[in-house]
C-alpha positions in Angstrom: 0.1 -0.1 -0.2 1.2 3.6 -0.8 -0.1 6.7 0.5 -0.4 10.0 -1.7 -1.9 13.8 -1.5 -3.2 15.7 -4.0 -3.9 19.5 -4.0 -7.5 20.4 -4.1 -7.9 24.0 -6.1 -10.9 25.5 -7.5 -9.9 28.9 -9.2 -12.8 30.6 -8.5 -15.8 29.7 -6.3 -19.4 30.3 -8.1 -22.8 30.0 -7.1 -23.2 26.5 -8.7 -21.2 23.6 -7.7 -17.7 23.6 -9.2 -15.3 20.4 -8.7 -12.3 21.3 -6.7 -10.8 17.7 -6.7 -11.6 14.6 -8.7 -10.2 11.0 -7.4 -11.0 7.9 -9.6 -9.8 4.5 -10.4 -8.3 3.1 -13.7 -9.6 -0.4 -12.6 -6.5 -2.1 -11.2 -6.5 -0.6 -7.5 -9.1 -0.1 -5.0 -8.6 3.5 -3.6 -9.2 4.6 0.3 -9.5 8.2 0.9 -8.8 8.9 4.4 -8.4 12.9 4.9 -9.4 15.9 3.4 -8.1 19.5 4.3 -9.9 22.4 2.4 -10.9 26.2 2.8 -11.0 29.4 0.9 -8.3 31.7 -0.1 -8.4 35.4 -1.6 -10.3 38.3 -1.1 -13.3 38.0 1.1 -17.1 38.9 0.2 -18.0 42.1 1.6 -20.9 40.5 3.9 -20.2 37.4 5.9 -21.1 34.4 3.9 -20.9 30.3 3.7 -19.1 27.9 1.4 -20.9 24.6 0.7 -18.6 21.8 0.2 -20.0 18.3 -1.2 -18.2 14.9 -1.7 -19.9 12.7 -4.1 -19.7 9.5 -6.1 -19.3 9.5 -9.9 -19.0 6.8 -12.4 -18.0 8.5 -15.8 -15.6 11.3 -16.5 -16.5 11.9 -20.1 -17.5 15.3 -19.8 -14.9 16.5 -17.2 -12.7 19.2 -18.2 -10.0 19.7 -15.4 -6.2 19.8 -14.9 -4.9 16.4 -14.3 -2.2 16.4 -11.5 0.5 13.9 -10.6 0.1 13.5 -6.8 2.6 13.6 -4.3 4.3 10.3 -2.8 4.2 10.5 0.7 6.8 8.1 0.9 9.5 8.7 -1.6 10.2 4.9 -2.2 6.8 4.1 -3.2 5.9 3.8 -6.9 3.9 6.5 -8.8 0.1 6.5 -8.4 -1.9 4.7 -10.8 -5.2 6.4 -9.4 -6.2 9.6 -11.5 -6.4 13.0 -9.9 -7.8 16.1 -11.4 -8.6 19.7 -9.9 -9.9 22.9 -10.9 -12.7 21.6 -13.3 -14.3 24.0 -15.8 -17.0 21.6 -16.7 -18.7 19.2 -14.3 -18.7 15.7 -13.6 -22.1 13.7 -13.8 -22.7 12.9 -10.1 -24.5 9.6 -9.0 -28.1 10.6 -8.3 -29.3 11.1 -4.5 -30.1 7.7 -2.9 -27.4 5.9 -4.7 -24.3 7.7 -3.3 -24.5 11.4 -3.7 -23.6 13.6 -1.0 -21.4 11.2 1.0 -20.4 14.1 3.0 -21.6 17.7 2.9 -20.3 20.7 4.9 -21.0 24.3 5.1 -18.2 26.6 6.6 -17.6 30.3 6.9 -15.6 32.1 3.9 -12.9 32.6 6.8 -12.9 29.1 7.9 -11.3 25.9 6.9 -12.2 22.1 7.6 -10.3 18.8 8.3 -12.0 15.4 7.7 -10.1 12.4 8.7 -11.3 8.7 8.6 -10.8 7.8 12.4 -9.5 4.4 11.6 -9.1 2.1 8.4 -12.9 1.1 8.6 -13.8 4.7 8.2 -12.2 5.3 4.9 -14.1 6.4 2.1 -13.5 3.2 -0.6 -13.2 3.7 -4.1 -13.8 0.4 -5.8 -11.4 -1.0 -8.3 -13.8 0.1 -11.3 -12.5 1.8 -14.3 -13.7 5.7 -14.0 -15.3 5.6 -10.6 -14.4 7.8 -7.8 -15.3 10.9 -5.8 -15.5 14.4 -6.6 -15.3 17.3 -3.9 -16.9 20.3 -5.1 -17.8 23.8 -3.6 -20.4 26.6 -4.2 -21.2 29.9 -2.3 -23.9 32.5 -2.8 -21.5 35.4 -2.2 -17.5 34.1 -1.9 -15.5 34.4 -5.3 -12.3 33.6 -4.2 -10.4 30.3 -4.7 -11.0 26.9 -2.9 -7.7 25.2 -1.8 -6.6 22.2 0.3 -5.2 18.6 0.4 -6.8 15.1 -0.4 -5.0 12.1 0.9 -5.6 8.4 -0.2 -3.9 5.1 -0.2 -4.1 2.7 -3.2 -4.5 -0.7 -2.4 
């Protein structure tokens, strides 16, 4: 097993959800998401406002336009990740419908705040199956904040 970390980024938060990070399998490895750290940066809105963050499942990347990123190895001796990671989407994924995995996690945080989610143990990890093009996306929206969304997503390949 190898641990990796990818940078969460959405250049401009908008009033509709925009994907800040997407992580998906190529079919050869199971992936365990164990930590998310995220927040906002840039000019603050003139009125205090919230950012809504959502972690949801998808099973196709055919309409995604985003920056593919080579994730960091947390142990330099590990092999390069085979899982695909992308951030700063300009077109959105089609997320799985409600009741079938949409909104695995959902957070509302103040524009001045940040948040950290961490699995307490291996049984709490979010699992991405070894099924090609199946994964999770972290997306954000806000009614007033238009700065950037940033953070880190940490995962293990098995």
